[in-house]
N, C-alpha and C positions, 0 to 999 in steps of 0.2 A: 645487714641491718639488724637492730635489736628491737625486740617486741617491748611495748609498754602498755600500761593499764590506765584507763580512764573510768572513773565512777560515773554512772549516768544519774539523772534526776529521779529515776524510778528505783534507785538503789542497786541496780544490776551493774555489771562490769564489762566494759568494751575493751577487748584486747586488739591492739593495733600494731601494724608493721609496715614499714616503707620498702619500696623496691623501685628500680629504674625501668621505665617502659622502653622496650626495644624500638618501637616505631618512632617515638618522639624524643627519646633521651631524657624526658622529664621524670621527676619523681612522683610516684602514685602511692596510694594507700590501700591496704586491704584490712578488714576488721571482722570480728565476730564478738557477739554479746552473750555472756554466760551469767548464771545466777550467782556464782561464788568466785572469790579470788583466792583460791587455795593452790598448793603445789600441784595437785592433780588437775585442777582447772587450767592452770597455766600450761601444763603438758598437752592437754586436750586442745587448748586454744592455739599452741604452736603448731601442732599437727594440721589443724584446720587451715591456719594461715599459710603454712608451707605448701599445702595442696592448692590453695587459691592462687598463690604466686606462680607455682609451677604451671598451672593451667593457663594463666595469663601469658607467661613467657613462651609456653609451647604454641600458643595461638599466635603470638607475635612473630615467632621464629620460624614461621612456615617458609618454605623455599621461595625466595623472590622470583617473580616472573615478569618479564618485560611485556609491554603492550604488543610489540612485534611478535613475540613468541605466542602470546595468547591468540592473536589474530590469525597466526599461521595454523595453530591447532584448530581454530574455529572453522577456517576455510577448509581443512582436510575433511572435517566432519560434514560440512555442508555439501561438499562434492558428492557425498554418498546418501544424503538425506533430503535434499531439496531439488527442485527443478533448476535447470541451467539458467533460466532467466532470473530466478530468485538469487541463485549463487552469484551471478554477475552483478546484480544490483547491490547485494550486500557486500561484495568484494570491493566495489568502488566507494561505498559508504565507509567501510572500515579503513580504506586507504586515506580518505579525508580525515577521519578521526586521528589517525597516526600522525598526520601532518599537523593537526591542531594541538594534540596533547604531547607529542614526542614519541617516536617509536621505542625509544630506550627507556622510557618512564617505567618505574616499577609499579605495576598495577596494585600490588599489596599495600602501597603507601599512598594511594590516591585518596583525595578528600573531596567533599562536596563543594567546598569553596574553590578548590583548584579547578574542578570540572567547569563550574559556572563561569568563573573568571576567563578561562582559556576559550570557552565558547563565545563569550561576550567580546573578547578581544578581536574576533574575526570581522565584527561589524556587520554580520548577516542579519537579515530580518528574523523576527522571533519564530515565524513559521518554519523557516529553514533550520534555525537552531533546535527547534523541537524535533525535527526529523533527525537531526544528528543525535540528540538526546535519546530518542526512542532506539536507534540502532546501538548506541553505547550501552544502554541498560540491557538490551537483549544479549550483547556480547558478554557482559559481566555476569549476567544470570546463567549463561551457558557455561562460563568458567566455574562458577559455583556448583552447578549441577553435575559437573564432570571432575569435581575434586581438585581443580587447579587453584581455587580460591576458597578460603575458609570463612571469611568475613566480608559480606557485602552490604552490611547495615547502612553504610553511608549513602546508599541509593535512595533510601527513604527520605533523606533530607533534600534531595534535588527535585525541586518542583518545576513543572513546565514553564517556559517563559511566557509571559502574558502577551497574547497576540490579539490584535484589533482585527476581527474577521472582515474580509472584503465581502460586502453584500452584493451578490450578483443577482440581477433581475432574472427571474425564472424565464422571461422571454429571450434572454440571451443564451439559453441552453438548447434551443431548438428553432427550427424554421417553421413559420406559418406556411400553409398550403400555397398561397400566392407567392411567397418569397422562394419557396422550393422551385416552383415553375419558372419564376424569373431567373433564378440561378442556373437551372439546367438550360434554358434558352441561351444563356450567355457563355456556356462552356464550349470552348473551341476544340478541346482534346476529346476525341470520340471515346477513348478508353476510359478516361477518368469520368466522363459524362455517364457512361453505362454503369460504371462502379457506383456513382452517386445514386443513380436510379435504383440499383440493386440493393444497396444498403438502406435507402429510405423506405423501400417497399417490403424488405424482408426483416429488418430489425437486427440483423447479425452484426456482431462485432467485426472489425476490420480483419483481425487475425483469424477468426472463424471462417470468414469468406475466402481469405487468401489460402487457407489450408484445404479447401474443397477440391476433391478430385471430380472428374466428369461424372462417375457413377454415383456420387453423392447427390447430385441434382437430378432427381428422377422426374422427368416431365411426363412420363406415362402415368404415374400414379400421383402426380402433383405434390411431391414432398421433397424437402431438402433434409438430408441426414447430417446433422451437426454432431461430429464425434471427436474433433481435434482442433488445434489452434496453431497458427503459425507465428513463431517468435522471431520478429524482424531483426532484433538486436544480435541474437546468436545464430540466426539462419537455421532454425531447427523447427520441426513440427512436434508439438507436445500435446498433453491432454488439455481439455478445455479448462476455463478458469475455475469452475466449481462443478460438483456433480450434477447440479440442476441445469448446467449448460449443455449437457448431452441431451439432445432433443431432436424431434422431427418438426420441421417448420413447413406449414401448409403453403403451397404455391397458388395464390390467387391468380385470376386471369391476367391482371395487369403485370404482375410479376413474371408470369409465364412468358409474356411477350418480350420482356427484357431479357430473360434467360436465352430465348431463341436468338435474339439480336446479338448477345454475348457470344454464343456458339458460332454464329456467322462471322462475327468480327475476329474471333481468335483463328478461324479458318483462313481468313484472308491475311492475317498477321503471320501464320505459319508459312504461307506461300510467299509473302513479301520478304521475310527475313530468313526463310530456309532453315529453321532449326529443327525440323523434323516433328514427330509426334510427341505429344506431352499428355500426361495423365491429369494434369491440373485443369480445373474448370476455367480459371483465369491465369494467363501467363504474361510475363514481361517479354520483351522482344528477343530473349534468348531462350525461351521456354521454361524459365524458372519462376519462382514466386514473385508476385507483384510486390512493390516496395511501398511500405507504409509512409516513410518520410517524404518520398517524392510525391505521393498523392496528398498527404496532409499539407504540404507547402502549397501545392496547386489549389487545394480546396480552401485553405485560409485566405490566399490572395484573391481568389475569385469571390469569396463571400465579402471581403472587405471592399472590393471593387464594385460588385453588383448589388449586394444587399446592404452594404454600409456597416457591417459588423464582422468582427474577427471571431470565427468559430472553429472548433476542432472537429475532426472526423466523427468523434463520439456523439456530436450534436445530431447526426442523422439517426442514431439509434433513439434519441429522445424525440426526434421529429416523427419517426414511425409510431411511437407510443401516442404522441399528440394527435396525429391524423386518425388513428384508430379510436381514440376516445371521442373525437369530434363526431365520428360516425356511429357512436352508440355502443362500441365494443367495451365489455366490462374490463375493470382493472385486473381482475384475477386472470382472465383470458390473455390479456396483454402481458402480464408477468410470466405466465407459462411460455408464451411464444418468445419472449426475450430471453428466457432461461435463467430466471432468478426468482427466489422465494419472496424477497422484499426489496423495494427500491424507494427510497425517500424522494428522489427526484421524479419518479413516475407519479408518486402521490401529489407532489407539488404541481406537476403538469396537469393532473386530473383536476385539482382545485382551480388552477388558472383557466382551463378549458371550460369547466362548469360555470365559472363567473362570466366568462366571455359569452357563452350561450344564453345565460340568464340575461345579460345586458342586451343581447340581440333580441331576445323575446320581448323584453320591456320596450325596446325601440319600436318594434312592430305594433305593439298594443298602444303605445303613446299616440300614434297617428290615427287610431280608429275612433270614430264618433258613433256611439251606439244609440244615444237618445238625441 
């Protein structure tokens, strides 16, 4: 292409040259403004424009990389840097992304419009699309930070899909004291009934409970040592969710009785199924870790049938917080017992319980005649 000169309104001179963009095949322009239009100025302008064009072409001519190759590199890195549970989750997310975008798609040539259009074509809900988008952005940024991609500025153009949040009543996140008693009385499976009692009285996550060894439950000193988590998906014991999750949980008298019942129940189970000794506090019928999905299915079905609401196992953790709040335990004490620094749901439950107790107080006062 040949450089030409345009005089600006301010009396300066704009030196311009065209070149073909590698990515799009379209003609683009580069320019530089100088004070004079002399032979020396034209030489200076030509050098500047050549440098700009070379930089643009070098940027565009980076080695093409397919989505499949990028994902493969990403997985290899994650095997060494993240927990197995995180690796598995991200592995399946990336597999879905390759199905949506095409595994042979050149990542270097992706655009914001292509990403949005491809995701929308799946017909999925906005919340699901935003989950895909979050993983996609993490993947692309990883590629950039590991020198596999040189330009990821298109990510800034991709905004989250507008989602209409589902407003869940706070009451649907935990069981009231009466509901918990009703649920327990209707549970026919002794193992799952004891598990429900244990979770409601301890506040442990299911994975923390499933990972407990017998020596972690110290009935002599009334403490449960929470130091690990059982990953049901990958069938491995890992570190807890966060550093705050490593904690000692006090065993109150009611919880102590449940722990004793669990010990007796496990002893009977060993005799019945003959699987020999196990170091686990709670065992399945082969002596291994108890299964989250089996319990969650049982818990959901019984909640639906007995209480009239479909709840997840995690609701028992919120139930524990609610019951402690109703009995005057501070939110800070509860947070430490649950093993987290901050919980929005715990705060929401706190406000709900406070309002409920205030209403109960008002109802008592309403019936009193003083004068």
